[in-house]
C-alpha positions as CSV (number, residue, x, y, z in Angstrom):
1,K,-23.2,22.5,-3.2
2,N,-19.6,24.4,-3.0
3,I,-16.8,21.7,-3.8
4,K,-14.4,23.5,-0.9
5,L,-17.3,23.3,1.7
6,G,-18.1,20.2,1.1
7,E,-14.7,19.4,1.4
8,V,-13.8,20.9,4.9
9,Q,-17.4,19.4,6.0
10,G,-15.6,16.1,5.0
11,L,-12.2,17.4,7.6
12,A,-14.7,17.7,10.3
13,Y,-16.3,14.8,10.2
14,Y,-13.4,12.6,9.8
15,K,-11.6,14.8,12.6
16,S,-14.8,13.9,14.7
17,G,-14.9,10.2,13.8
18,K,-18.1,10.3,12.2
19,T,-16.7,7.7,9.0
20,D,-19.6,7.3,7.6
21,Q,-20.2,10.7,7.0
22,F,-16.9,11.4,6.1
23,L,-17.0,7.9,3.7
24,A,-20.8,9.6,2.3
25,S,-19.2,13.7,1.6
26,L,-16.3,11.7,-0.2
27,K,-18.5,9.8,-2.2
28,A,-19.8,13.9,-3.2
29,Q,-17.2,14.7,-3.9
30,V,-16.0,12.6,-6.6
31,E,-19.9,12.5,-7.9
32,K,-18.7,16.8,-8.1
33,N,-16.0,16.7,-9.1
34,P,-14.5,13.0,-10.3
35,Q,-11.2,14.5,-11.1
36,D,-10.4,15.1,-7.1
37,K,-7.7,12.7,-6.7
38,V,-7.5,13.6,-2.5
39,S,-10.7,11.8,-2.3
40,W,-10.6,9.0,-4.7
41,Y,-7.4,8.7,-2.1
42,N,-9.3,8.6,0.8
43,L,-11.9,6.4,-0.4
44,G,-9.2,3.9,-0.5
45,V,-7.8,4.6,2.8
46,L,-11.3,4.0,4.2
47,A,-11.5,0.8,1.9
48,S,-8.3,-0.6,3.3
49,K,-9.1,-0.2,6.8
50,D,-11.5,-3.2,6.6
51,P,-10.2,-6.2,4.6
52,S,-13.1,-7.3,3.3
53,K,-13.2,-4.2,0.9
54,T,-9.5,-4.8,-0.5
55,E,-10.7,-4.8,-4.1
56,E,-12.5,-1.5,-3.7
57,A,-9.5,-0.2,-1.7
58,L,-7.5,-1.1,-5.0
59,R,-9.9,0.2,-7.3
60,Y,-9.7,3.2,-5.6
61,F,-6.1,4.2,-5.3
62,T,-6.1,2.7,-9.3
63,K,-8.4,5.5,-10.4
64,T,-5.8,7.8,-7.8
65,V,-3.1,7.2,-10.2
66,E,-5.1,6.9,-12.9
67,L,-5.5,10.9,-12.6
68,D,-1.9,11.9,-11.4
69,P,0.8,9.1,-11.8
70,N,3.6,10.1,-9.5
71,Y,0.8,10.0,-6.5
72,G,3.4,8.5,-4.0
73,P,0.6,7.3,-1.2
74,A,-1.3,5.8,-3.5
75,Y,1.5,3.3,-4.5
76,Q,2.3,3.4,-1.5
77,N,-1.3,1.7,0.2
78,M,-1.6,-0.2,-3.3
79,T,2.0,-1.8,-2.4
80,Y,1.1,-2.5,1.0
81,L,-2.7,-3.9,1.1
82,L,-1.1,-5.6,-2.1
83,M,2.0,-7.0,0.3
84,D,-1.0,-7.9,3.3
85,L,1.3,-6.4,5.8
86,D,-1.4,-6.4,8.8
87,N,-1.0,-10.3,8.4
88,D,2.8,-10.5,7.4
89,S,3.9,-11.8,11.1
90,K,1.0,-14.0,11.4
91,Y,2.8,-16.1,8.4
92,I,5.9,-15.6,9.8
93,D,4.4,-17.8,12.6
94,Q,2.6,-20.0,10.9
95,Y,5.9,-20.9,8.6
96,N,8.2,-21.3,11.4
97,A,5.8,-23.4,13.7
98,L,5.7,-25.7,10.5
99,R,10.0,-25.6,10.3
100,K,9.7,-26.7,14.0
101,A,7.2,-29.6,13.3
102,Q,9.2,-30.6,10.5
103,K,6.4,-29.8,7.9
104,S,8.5,-28.7,5.3
105,A,6.2,-28.6,2.5
106,E,3.7,-27.0,4.2
107,A,6.0,-24.3,5.7
108,N,7.2,-24.0,2.2
109,K,3.6,-23.6,0.7
110,I,3.3,-20.7,3.1
111,M,6.6,-19.5,2.2
112,E,5.6,-19.8,-1.7
113,A,2.7,-17.3,-0.6
114,R,4.2,-14.4,0.5
115,R,6.5,-14.0,-2.3
116,A,3.6,-14.1,-4.8
117,R,2.3,-11.6,-2.5
118,F,5.2,-9.3,-2.9
119,A,6.0,-10.2,-6.5
120,K,2.2,-8.9,-7.1
121,A,3.2,-5.4,-5.0
122,L,6.6,-5.2,-6.3
123,P,5.7,-3.2,-9.4
124,Y,3.9,-0.7,-7.2
125,A,6.6,-0.5,-5.1
126,E,9.0,0.2,-8.2
127,K,6.0,3.1,-9.1
128,W,6.1,4.8,-5.4
129,Y,9.4,4.5,-5.6
130,A,9.6,6.3,-8.9
131,A,7.2,8.5,-7.9
132,E,9.0,9.4,-4.7
133,P,12.7,9.1,-5.2
134,N,14.0,9.9,-2.2
135,N,11.4,8.6,0.0
136,I,13.9,6.2,2.5
137,D,10.7,4.1,3.6
138,A,10.3,3.1,-0.3
139,V,14.1,2.8,-0.9
140,S,13.6,-0.1,1.8
141,L,11.3,-2.0,1.7
142,L,12.0,-2.6,-2.8
143,K,15.1,-3.2,-0.5
144,G,13.2,-6.0,1.5
145,L,10.8,-6.8,-1.9
146,Y,14.2,-7.7,-4.1
147,Q,15.5,-9.7,-1.4
148,T,12.4,-12.1,-1.1
149,A,12.1,-11.8,-4.8
150,R,16.1,-13.1,-4.9
151,N,16.7,-10.5,-7.2
152,E,21.0,-10.3,-5.7
153,A,21.6,-7.5,-8.6
154,K,18.9,-5.2,-7.1
155,F,18.6,-5.7,-3.4
156,Q,22.6,-4.4,-3.3
157,E,21.6,-1.0,-5.3
158,F,19.2,-0.5,-3.1
159,K,20.9,-1.4,-0.4
160,A,23.4,0.7,-1.4
161,K,20.9,3.1,-2.0
162,E,19.1,3.0,1.5
163,A,22.9,3.2,3.1
164,A,23.8,6.3,1.4
165,M,20.1,7.4,2.4
166,Q,20.6,6.5,6.3
167,K,24.3,8.8,5.3
168,K,22.6,12.0,4.8
Protein backbone atom coordinates (compact mmCIF):
# COMPACT_ATOMS: atom_id res chain seq x y z
CA LYS A 1 0.00 0.00 0.00
CA ASN A 2 3.08 2.22 0.16
CA ILE A 3 3.09 4.65 -2.77
CA LYS A 4 6.89 4.96 -2.98
CA LEU A 5 7.32 1.20 -2.85
CA GLY A 6 4.72 0.86 -5.60
CA GLU A 7 6.71 3.30 -7.77
CA VAL A 8 9.92 1.32 -7.23
CA GLN A 9 8.14 -1.93 -8.01
CA GLY A 10 6.70 -0.44 -11.21
CA LEU A 11 10.13 0.79 -12.25
CA ALA A 12 11.54 -2.69 -11.64
CA TYR A 13 8.84 -4.17 -13.87
CA TYR A 14 9.63 -1.62 -16.57
CA LYS A 15 13.39 -2.17 -16.46
CA SER A 16 12.97 -5.94 -16.56
CA GLY A 17 10.71 -5.72 -19.63
CA LYS A 18 7.55 -6.82 -17.84
CA THR A 19 5.31 -4.32 -19.58
CA ASP A 20 2.00 -5.85 -18.48
CA GLN A 21 3.03 -5.73 -14.83
CA PHE A 22 4.35 -2.19 -15.27
CA LEU A 23 1.03 -1.15 -16.82
CA ALA A 24 -0.88 -2.73 -13.94
CA SER A 25 1.35 -0.98 -11.39
CA LEU A 26 0.80 2.39 -13.12
CA LYS A 27 -2.95 1.89 -13.06
CA ALA A 28 -2.72 1.01 -9.38
CA GLN A 29 -0.61 4.13 -8.78
CA VAL A 30 -3.16 6.48 -10.36
CA GLU A 31 -5.94 4.75 -8.48
CA LYS A 32 -4.12 5.40 -5.20
CA ASN A 33 -2.94 8.85 -6.24
CA PRO A 34 -5.01 10.40 -9.06
CA GLN A 35 -2.75 13.48 -8.92
CA ASP A 36 0.33 11.51 -10.02
CA LYS A 37 1.12 13.20 -13.33
CA VAL A 38 4.17 11.00 -14.01
CA SER A 39 2.13 7.80 -13.82
CA TRP A 40 -0.56 9.29 -16.09
CA TYR A 41 2.20 10.33 -18.49
CA ASN A 42 3.76 6.86 -18.42
CA LEU A 43 0.35 5.32 -19.14
CA GLY A 44 0.19 7.58 -22.17
CA VAL A 45 3.65 6.54 -23.31
CA LEU A 46 2.76 2.86 -23.03
CA ALA A 47 -0.54 3.31 -24.86
CA SER A 48 1.16 5.34 -27.60
CA LYS A 49 3.30 2.33 -28.51
CA ASP A 50 0.18 0.60 -29.89
CA PRO A 51 -1.33 2.38 -32.93
CA SER A 52 -4.78 1.08 -31.99
CA LYS A 53 -4.56 2.94 -28.66
CA THR A 54 -3.90 6.45 -29.94
CA GLU A 55 -7.09 7.88 -28.43
CA GLU A 56 -6.34 6.21 -25.09
CA ALA A 57 -2.82 7.65 -25.12
CA LEU A 58 -4.20 11.10 -25.86
CA ARG A 59 -6.59 10.79 -22.89
CA TYR A 60 -3.71 9.89 -20.58
CA PHE A 61 -1.58 12.79 -21.84
CA THR A 62 -4.57 15.12 -21.50
CA LYS A 63 -4.97 14.04 -17.88
CA THR A 64 -1.26 14.71 -17.35
CA VAL A 65 -1.52 18.31 -18.58
CA GLU A 66 -4.71 18.84 -16.61
CA LEU A 67 -2.63 18.06 -13.53
CA ASP A 68 0.35 20.11 -14.71
CA PRO A 69 -0.32 22.52 -17.60
CA ASN A 70 3.44 23.06 -17.99
CA TYR A 71 4.42 19.40 -18.43
CA GLY A 72 6.25 19.68 -21.74
CA PRO A 73 6.86 15.97 -22.39
CA ALA A 74 3.11 15.30 -22.47
CA TYR A 75 2.57 18.04 -25.07
CA GLN A 76 5.52 16.70 -27.05
CA ASN A 77 4.02 13.21 -27.14
CA MET A 78 0.57 14.54 -28.01
CA THR A 79 2.10 16.48 -30.90
CA TYR A 80 3.96 13.47 -32.25
CA LEU A 81 0.92 11.21 -31.90
CA LEU A 82 -1.36 13.60 -33.76
CA MET A 83 1.22 14.14 -36.50
CA ASP A 84 1.47 10.35 -36.94
CA LEU A 85 5.22 10.66 -37.36
CA ASP A 86 5.72 6.90 -37.32
CA ASN A 87 3.97 6.74 -40.69
CA ASP A 88 4.99 10.10 -42.13
CA SER A 89 7.72 8.76 -44.41
CA LYS A 90 5.20 6.24 -45.79
CA TYR A 91 2.80 9.09 -46.62
CA ILE A 92 5.59 11.06 -48.28
CA ASP A 93 6.58 8.00 -50.33
CA GLN A 94 2.96 7.52 -51.43
CA TYR A 95 2.75 11.20 -52.35
CA ASN A 96 5.95 11.03 -54.41
CA ALA A 97 4.86 7.81 -56.17
CA LEU A 98 1.52 9.34 -57.10
CA ARG A 99 3.21 12.50 -58.37
CA LYS A 100 5.56 10.39 -60.51
CA ALA A 101 2.56 8.50 -61.86
CA GLN A 102 1.01 11.89 -62.69
CA LYS A 103 -1.92 11.30 -60.33
CA SER A 104 -1.91 14.82 -58.94
CA ALA A 105 -5.39 14.75 -57.45
CA GLU A 106 -4.63 11.64 -55.37
CA ALA A 107 -1.23 13.01 -54.38
CA ASN A 108 -2.81 16.26 -53.28
CA LYS A 109 -5.29 14.37 -51.07
CA ILE A 110 -2.38 12.73 -49.24
CA MET A 111 -0.72 16.10 -48.74
CA GLU A 112 -3.98 17.69 -47.58
CA ALA A 113 -4.47 14.90 -45.03
CA ARG A 114 -0.90 15.45 -43.82
CA ARG A 115 -1.50 19.19 -43.45
CA ALA A 116 -4.71 18.46 -41.53
CA ARG A 117 -2.86 16.15 -39.12
CA PHE A 118 -0.15 18.75 -38.64
CA ALA A 119 -2.74 21.51 -38.11
CA LYS A 120 -4.42 19.39 -35.43
CA ALA A 121 -1.04 18.91 -33.71
CA LEU A 122 0.01 22.57 -33.92
CA PRO A 123 -1.75 23.80 -30.73
CA TYR A 124 -0.02 21.05 -28.72
CA ALA A 125 3.35 21.91 -30.24
CA GLU A 126 2.76 25.53 -29.26
CA LYS A 127 1.95 24.46 -25.69
CA TRP A 128 5.09 22.32 -25.67
CA TYR A 129 7.12 25.35 -26.71
CA ALA A 130 5.36 27.52 -24.09
CA ALA A 131 6.30 24.96 -21.42
CA GLU A 132 9.86 24.52 -22.72
CA PRO A 133 10.88 27.68 -24.65
CA ASN A 134 14.54 26.69 -24.65
CA ASN A 135 13.93 23.27 -26.19
CA ILE A 136 15.42 23.34 -29.68
CA ASP A 137 13.38 20.29 -30.69
CA ALA A 138 10.16 22.19 -29.94
CA VAL A 139 11.43 25.22 -31.86
CA SER A 140 12.52 23.14 -34.88
CA LEU A 141 9.24 21.25 -34.93
CA LEU A 142 7.22 24.45 -34.79
CA LYS A 143 9.31 25.92 -37.60
CA GLY A 144 8.40 22.91 -39.75
CA LEU A 145 4.75 22.97 -38.75
CA TYR A 146 4.44 26.65 -39.60
CA GLN A 147 6.14 26.02 -42.93
CA THR A 148 3.71 23.17 -43.68
CA ALA A 149 0.80 25.38 -42.63
CA ARG A 150 2.16 28.09 -44.95
CA ASN A 151 2.37 30.59 -42.11
CA GLU A 152 5.38 32.48 -43.44
CA ALA A 153 5.63 35.00 -40.59
CA LYS A 154 5.69 32.32 -37.88
CA PHE A 155 8.00 30.15 -39.99
CA GLN A 156 10.51 33.01 -40.24
CA GLU A 157 10.16 33.77 -36.51
CA PHE A 158 10.95 30.18 -35.53
CA LYS A 159 13.63 29.84 -38.17
CA ALA A 160 15.39 32.80 -36.53
CA LYS A 161 14.87 31.31 -33.04
CA GLU A 162 16.30 28.01 -34.19
CA ALA A 163 19.33 29.69 -35.74
CA ALA A 164 19.96 31.69 -32.55
CA MET A 165 19.71 28.55 -30.41
CA GLN A 166 22.12 26.66 -32.67
CA LYS A 167 24.73 29.41 -32.24
CA LYS A 168 24.78 28.95 -28.46
